[in-house]
N, CA, C and O of each residue as an XYZ file, in Angstrom:
468
protein
N      -5.997    -13.707     31.948
C      -6.128    -13.027     30.667
C      -5.751    -11.568     30.846
O      -5.994    -10.957     31.888
N      -5.159    -11.040     29.809
C      -4.698     -9.657     29.876
C      -5.846     -8.673     29.685
O      -5.832     -7.591     30.272
N      -6.853     -9.033     28.863
C      -7.977     -8.152     28.600
C      -9.248     -8.751     29.192
O      -9.478     -9.957     29.099
N     -10.044     -7.926     29.782
C     -11.321     -8.379     30.318
C     -12.301     -8.564     29.164
O     -12.136     -7.963     28.103
N     -13.305     -9.381     29.367
C     -14.314     -9.627     28.334
C     -15.023     -8.343     27.939
O     -15.478     -8.222     26.802
N     -15.128     -7.395     28.834
C     -15.801     -6.141     28.507
C     -14.986     -5.273     27.560
O     -15.513     -4.299     27.023
N     -13.707     -5.598     27.338
C     -12.856     -4.818     26.449
C     -13.078     -5.164     24.982
O     -12.543     -4.478     24.111
N     -13.852     -6.206     24.681
C     -14.122     -6.595     23.309
C     -15.133     -5.622     22.719
O     -16.195     -5.389     23.298
N     -14.796     -5.054     21.562
C     -15.668     -4.069     20.921
C     -16.625     -4.760     19.956
O     -16.263     -5.745     19.313
N     -17.815     -4.253     19.861
C     -18.776     -4.775     18.894
C     -18.531     -4.108     17.545
O     -17.887     -3.060     17.489
N     -19.031     -4.695     16.455
C     -18.860     -4.078     15.135
C     -19.423     -2.665     15.061
O     -18.891     -1.833     14.325
N     -20.471     -2.380     15.796
C     -21.047     -1.033     15.754
C     -20.136     -0.012     16.426
O     -20.237      1.182     16.143
N     -19.253     -0.459     17.305
C     -18.303      0.459     17.930
C     -17.071      0.675     17.068
O     -16.402      1.699     17.208
N     -16.752     -0.261     16.178
C     -15.533     -0.191     15.383
C     -15.769      0.501     14.055
O     -14.980      1.361     13.664
N     -16.844      0.143     13.344
C     -17.124      0.712     12.039
C     -17.771      2.077     12.178
O     -18.494      2.319     13.145
N     -17.523      2.990     11.214
C     -18.156      4.300     11.271
C     -19.674      4.189     11.141
O     -20.193      3.186     10.652
N     -20.371      5.217     11.580
C     -21.833      5.224     11.540
C     -22.326      4.961     10.123
O     -21.832      5.561      9.169
N     -23.284      4.078      9.986
C     -23.878      3.764      8.694
C     -23.107      2.720      7.899
O     -23.554      2.320      6.824
N     -21.970      2.271      8.395
C     -21.170      1.299      7.653
C     -21.541     -0.128      8.003
O     -21.097     -1.060      7.332
N     -22.331     -0.319      9.020
C     -22.703     -1.677      9.404
C     -24.100     -1.997      8.892
O     -24.924     -1.104      8.698
N     -24.347     -3.251      8.682
C     -25.620     -3.701      8.126
C     -26.711     -3.721      9.175
O     -26.533     -3.233     10.291
N     -27.852     -4.298      8.798
C     -29.014     -4.350      9.679
C     -28.707     -5.020     11.012
O     -29.080     -4.512     12.070
N     -28.029     -6.157     10.958
C     -27.739     -6.886     12.189
C     -26.530     -6.320     12.914
O     -26.265     -6.674     14.063
N     -25.784     -5.425     12.229
C     -24.600     -4.841     12.836
C     -23.392     -5.755     12.793
O     -22.353     -5.437     13.371
N     -23.517     -6.902     12.105
C     -22.415     -7.856     12.085
C     -21.654     -7.870     10.766
O     -20.541     -8.392     10.707
N     -22.224     -7.314      9.719
C     -21.531     -7.277      8.443
C     -21.336     -5.812      8.037
O     -22.074     -4.939      8.493
N     -20.375     -5.551      7.208
C     -20.163     -4.170      6.778
C     -20.559     -4.032      5.319
O     -20.564     -5.006      4.566
N     -20.885     -2.827      4.937
C     -21.246     -2.572      3.543
C     -20.299     -1.556      2.915
O     -20.696     -0.787      2.040
N     -19.050     -1.556      3.363
C     -18.058     -0.646      2.813
C     -17.262     -1.388      1.736
O     -16.186     -1.919      2.010
N     -17.789     -1.422      0.530
C     -17.077     -2.117     -0.535
C     -15.879     -1.298     -0.970
O     -15.892     -0.071     -0.870
N     -14.845     -1.967     -1.452
C     -13.630     -1.285     -1.885
C     -13.911     -0.368     -3.065
O     -13.334      0.716     -3.159
N     -14.795     -0.793     -3.969
C     -15.102      0.029     -5.129
C     -15.882      1.276     -4.731
O     -15.721      2.330     -5.344
N     -16.717      1.164     -3.718
C     -17.553      2.283     -3.304
C     -16.810      3.279     -2.435
O     -17.271      4.407     -2.258
N     -15.682      2.887     -1.894
C     -14.971      3.766     -0.973
C     -13.484      3.857     -1.325
O     -12.640      3.460     -0.522
N     -13.142      4.383     -2.537
C     -11.723      4.456     -2.897
C     -10.966      5.381     -1.962
O     -11.484      6.417     -1.544
N      -9.749      5.007     -1.640
C      -8.916      5.827     -0.775
C      -9.161      5.617      0.703
O      -8.509      6.253      1.532
N     -10.086      4.742      1.053
C     -10.361      4.478      2.463
C      -9.650      3.205      2.877
O      -9.123      2.476      2.036
N      -9.637      2.942      4.158
C      -8.998      1.727      4.646
C      -9.658      0.491      4.055
O      -8.981     -0.506      3.805
N     -10.976      0.537      3.824
C     -11.673     -0.621      3.270
C     -11.146     -0.953      1.878
O     -11.081     -2.123      1.502
N     -10.765      0.083      1.101
C     -10.288     -0.174     -0.255
C      -8.881     -0.744     -0.265
O      -8.437     -1.260     -1.290
N      -8.178     -0.664      0.835
C      -6.801     -1.144      0.879
C      -6.699     -2.620      1.253
O      -5.605     -3.182      1.232
N      -7.812     -3.254      1.594
C      -7.783     -4.642      2.014
C      -8.400     -5.548      0.962
O      -9.332     -6.300      1.248
N      -7.887     -5.476     -0.234
C      -8.361     -6.317     -1.320
C      -7.520     -7.588     -1.360
O      -6.337     -7.567     -1.022
N      -8.125     -8.677     -1.768
C      -7.400     -9.942     -1.851
C      -6.661    -10.092     -3.171
O      -5.820    -10.981     -3.303
N      -6.951     -9.252     -4.140
C      -6.279     -9.363     -5.428
C      -5.013     -8.506     -5.432
O      -4.996     -7.424     -4.845
N      -3.955     -8.984     -6.089
C      -2.712     -8.212     -6.121
C      -2.891     -6.916     -6.902
O      -3.738     -6.825     -7.791
N      -2.097     -5.933     -6.566
C      -2.157     -4.649     -7.256
C      -1.463     -4.742     -8.608
O      -0.452     -5.429     -8.756
N      -2.020     -4.042     -9.590
C      -1.321     -3.926    -10.869
C      -0.197     -2.905    -10.672
O      -0.159     -2.207     -9.659
N       0.710     -2.821    -11.634
C       1.802     -1.860    -11.524
C       1.273     -0.429    -11.448
O       1.798      0.387    -10.691
N       0.234     -0.123    -12.229
C      -0.342      1.225    -12.204
C      -0.994      1.510    -10.849
O      -0.855      2.611    -10.315
N      -1.702      0.530    -10.294
C      -2.307      0.715     -8.969
C      -1.228      0.894     -7.915
O      -1.355      1.744     -7.033
N      -0.163      0.096     -8.000
C       0.922      0.180     -7.028
C       1.579      1.558     -7.074
O       1.936      2.109     -6.033
N       1.743      2.123     -8.288
C       2.403      3.427     -8.439
C       1.608      4.531     -7.749
O       2.192      5.498     -7.260
N       0.281      4.395     -7.703
C      -0.539      5.442     -7.094
C      -1.160      4.993     -5.774
O      -2.125      5.599     -5.308
N      -0.619      3.938     -5.168
C      -1.240      3.336     -3.990
C      -1.271      4.258     -2.792
O      -2.278      4.309     -2.086
N      -0.206      4.982     -2.543
C      -0.233      5.912     -1.432
C       0.529      7.169     -1.762
O       1.415      7.173     -2.616
N       0.175      8.237     -1.076
C       0.769      9.547     -1.286
C       2.139      9.584     -0.619
O       2.251      9.300      0.574
N       3.173      9.927     -1.365
C       4.518     10.004     -0.795
C       4.762     11.354     -0.128
O       5.879     11.639      0.305
N       3.727     12.185     -0.041
C       3.793     13.488      0.642
C       4.914     14.374      0.104
O       5.570     15.085      0.865
N       5.129     14.327     -1.204
C       6.115     15.183     -1.840
C       7.535     14.637     -1.820
O       8.432     15.242     -2.407
N       7.760     13.503     -1.154
C       9.101     12.927     -1.131
C       9.451     12.396     -2.511
O       8.663     11.683     -3.132
N      10.630     12.746     -2.980
C      11.123     12.189     -4.222
C      12.638     12.257     -4.225
O      13.225     13.295     -3.917
N      13.259     11.158     -4.570
C      14.701     11.097     -4.758
C      14.902     10.826     -6.247
O      14.732      9.698     -6.710
N      15.258     11.852     -6.977
C      15.337     11.762     -8.437
C      16.350     10.709     -8.871
O      17.476     10.661     -8.376
N      15.919      9.867     -9.809
C      16.802      8.867    -10.407
C      16.821      9.101    -11.916
O      15.978      9.828    -12.442
N      17.757      8.500    -12.596
C      17.870      8.654    -14.045
C      16.892      7.705    -14.726
O      17.192      6.534    -14.954
N      15.710      8.241    -15.046
C      14.690      7.487    -15.771
C      13.791      8.466    -16.515
O      13.560      9.585    -16.056
N      13.298      8.042    -17.644
C      12.356      8.856    -18.402
C      10.916      8.508    -18.050
O       9.984      9.157    -18.524
N      10.732      7.489    -17.222
C       9.390      7.002    -16.882
C       8.916      7.577    -15.544
O       9.513      7.291    -14.506
N       7.850      8.383    -15.558
C       7.301      8.884    -14.289
C       6.803      7.753    -13.387
O       6.859      7.861    -12.162
N       6.316      6.669    -13.996
C       5.862      5.518    -13.209
C       7.034      4.876    -12.487
O       6.927      4.537    -11.308
N       8.147      4.704    -13.181
C       9.329      4.118    -12.552
C       9.828      5.012    -11.421
O      10.240      4.511    -10.374
N       9.794      6.338    -11.622
C      10.218      7.264    -10.566
C       9.307      7.151     -9.354
O       9.787      7.100     -8.221
N       7.996      7.111     -9.579
C       7.038      7.006     -8.470
C       7.223      5.692     -7.715
O       7.145      5.664     -6.486
N       7.466      4.616     -8.439
C       7.652      3.321     -7.789
C       8.977      3.254     -7.036
O       9.062      2.592     -6.002
N      10.010      3.927     -7.538
C      11.271      3.988     -6.792
C      11.062      4.752     -5.483
O      11.496      4.302     -4.422
N      10.397      5.910     -5.560
C      10.143      6.709     -4.354
C       9.343      5.897     -3.336
O       9.656      5.897     -2.145
N       8.318      5.213     -3.814
C       7.497      4.389     -2.932
C       8.325      3.265     -2.315
O       8.243      3.020     -1.111
N       9.113      2.588     -3.129
C       9.948      1.498     -2.633
C      10.953      1.969     -1.602
O      11.196      1.288     -0.605
N      11.542      3.141     -1.840
C      12.521      3.672     -0.895
C      11.870      3.995      0.448
O      12.425      3.687      1.502
N      10.693      4.616      0.404
C       9.985      4.906      1.657
C       9.606      3.621      2.389
O       9.750      3.534      3.609
N       9.125      2.632      1.651
C       8.763      1.365      2.281
C       9.983      0.679      2.885
O       9.906      0.135      3.987
N      11.101      0.700      2.178
C      12.320      0.063      2.690
C      12.833      0.782      3.930
O      13.239      0.139      4.898
N      12.815      2.109      3.906
C      13.282      2.877      5.066
C      12.364      2.699      6.271
O      12.763      2.961      7.406
N      11.136      2.253      6.020
C      10.196      1.985      7.112
C      10.110      0.488      7.403
O       9.143      0.022      8.006
N      11.122     -0.262      6.973
C      11.294     -1.684      7.283
C      10.213     -2.591      6.711
O       9.963     -3.672      7.246
N       9.572     -2.162      5.632
C       8.609     -3.026      4.952
C       9.283     -3.534      3.672
O       8.882     -3.181      2.563
N      10.307     -4.364      3.845
C      11.113     -4.816      2.722
C      10.351     -5.650      1.697
O      10.629     -5.506      0.506
N       9.403     -6.516      2.080
C       8.668     -7.264      1.043
C       7.872     -6.351      0.099
O       7.862     -6.574     -1.111
N       7.214     -5.338      0.639
C       6.460     -4.410     -0.219
C       7.402     -3.500     -0.997
O       7.110     -3.139     -2.137
N       8.529     -3.125     -0.395
C       9.521     -2.322     -1.104
C      10.037     -3.096     -2.316
O      10.170     -2.540     -3.405
N      10.323     -4.373     -2.119
C      10.791     -5.221     -3.210
C       9.767     -5.254     -4.340
O      10.130     -5.151     -5.512
N       8.503     -5.397     -3.994
C       7.446     -5.415     -5.017
C       7.393     -4.092     -5.778
O       7.174     -4.088     -6.989
N       7.589     -2.970     -5.087
C       7.584     -1.664     -5.751
C       8.782     -1.520     -6.682
O       8.631     -1.063     -7.815
N       9.967     -1.902     -6.220
C      11.159     -1.816     -7.068
C      11.023     -2.723     -8.296
O      11.407     -2.333     -9.398
N      10.485     -3.917     -8.111
C      10.310     -4.834     -9.248
C       9.275     -4.297    -10.239
O       9.451     -4.440    -11.449
N       8.213     -3.689     -9.746
C       7.222     -3.080    -10.633
C       7.855     -1.913    -11.395
O       7.569     -1.711    -12.575
N       8.711     -1.151    -10.724
C       9.426     -0.065    -11.388
C      10.337     -0.573    -12.486
O      10.471      0.066    -13.530
N      10.966     -1.721    -12.261
C      11.823     -2.312    -13.294
C      11.025     -2.739    -14.519
O      11.552     -2.722    -15.631
N       9.774     -3.117    -14.339
C       8.941     -3.450    -15.495
C       8.622     -2.190    -16.299
O       8.428     -2.263    -17.513
N       8.567     -1.036    -15.629
C       8.318      0.232    -16.322
C       9.584      0.735    -17.016
O       9.506      1.295    -18.110
N      10.744      0.542    -16.393
C      12.022      0.959    -16.983
C      13.111     -0.016    -16.554
O      13.711      0.157    -15.493
N      13.372     -1.035    -17.361
C      14.363     -2.042    -16.976
C      15.800     -1.530    -16.938
O      16.682     -2.219    -16.426
N      16.050     -0.334    -17.470
C      17.401      0.219    -17.506
C      17.697      1.184    -16.360
O      18.787      1.753    -16.307
N      16.759      1.377    -15.453
C      16.976      2.294    -14.325
C      17.840      1.602    -13.273
O      17.385      0.698    -12.572
N      19.091      2.043    -13.176
C      20.058      1.392    -12.280
C      19.622      1.445    -10.822
O      19.838      0.486    -10.082
N      19.017      2.539    -10.399
C      18.629      2.658     -8.993
C      17.513      1.695     -8.614
O      17.396      1.316     -7.448
N      16.700      1.297     -9.569
C      15.685      0.283     -9.270
C      16.335     -1.076     -9.040
O      15.874     -1.852     -8.203
N      17.400     -1.366     -9.778
C      18.161     -2.596     -9.523
C      18.794     -2.530     -8.138
O      18.801     -3.517     -7.402
N      19.327     -1.353     -7.785
C      19.885     -1.160     -6.447
C      18.806     -1.406     -5.389
O      19.053     -2.064     -4.378
N      17.599     -0.865     -5.638
C      16.506     -1.021     -4.697
C      16.139     -2.478     -4.448
O      15.848     -2.874     -3.319
N      16.158     -3.274     -5.522
C      15.870     -4.708     -5.371
C      16.900     -5.333     -4.427
O      16.545     -6.072     -3.508
N      18.163     -5.032     -4.661
C      19.211     -5.609     -3.811
C      19.116     -5.088     -2.376
O      19.352     -5.839     -1.429
N      18.773     -3.816     -2.210
C      18.626     -3.241     -0.878
C      17.485     -3.925     -0.124
O      17.618     -4.248      1.056
N      16.362     -4.143     -0.816
C      15.199     -4.766     -0.169
C      15.467     -6.227      0.170
O      14.865     -6.762      1.100
N      16.358     -6.879     -0.568
C      16.656     -8.289     -0.315
C      17.691     -8.504      0.780
O      17.841     -9.621      1.275
N      18.397     -7.465      1.162
C      19.473     -7.639      2.144
C      18.964     -7.954      3.506
O      19.753     -8.128      4.435
């Protein structure tokens, strides 16, 4: 085996202080109670278009496209960053959500084709 049995971490070593329950085996970090944390990003339900548009901070990156919709612009920027970081399935979802906000934005159509290549 590559890892020794002593290398296995317990839940109390992985979760931040106070995030584990009485037995230390369950966590109490609900997604609703901790927005913007890693716990809130692991939901089993799909994101709505509005949630997807504000899902992560693009750190000021923006490549202006011809659209009147700020949501479509945000989703294009997000999709482009995801595609450039080789996360093509999520990029495709962002570009498609942007197309629902502005179906006439040519660069969002380009983004769909780019993510599918």
